[in-house]
C-alpha positions, 0 to 999 in steps of 0.5 A, spaced: 872 609 023 880 611 023 878 616 028 877 610 033 885 608 031 888 614 034 889 617 041 884 622 042 879 622 048 872 618 048 869 626 047 872 626 040 870 619 038 863 620 040 863 627 037 866 624 030 860 619 031 854 623 032 857 627 026 857 621 021 850 620 023 847 627 023 852 632 021 853 631 013 846 630 012 844 637 015 846 644 017 843 645 024 847 645 029 846 640 035 850 641 043 851 635 047 852 634 054 857 628 056 856 623 062 859 617 064 854 611 064 857 605 067 864 607 065 862 608 057 861 615 055 854 618 053 852 624 050 845 627 050 845 631 044 840 637 043 838 642 037 840 649 038 835 653 037 833 660 039 827 659 044 826 667 045 822 671 041 825 676 036 825 683 038 828 685 032 823 682 027 817 685 029 
């Protein structure tokens, strides 16, 4: 929570919060899209996955 006392962007604070909630317990990679919701930052997170069929593992 020390990050919230630093002079960092809202994006950085939201990324650190997400990492502390999920990132320490998984090796999965997430991507996020940030927008403003009533003047507050909101990030929609999605799991980064390969949705295309693998042509090299046939």
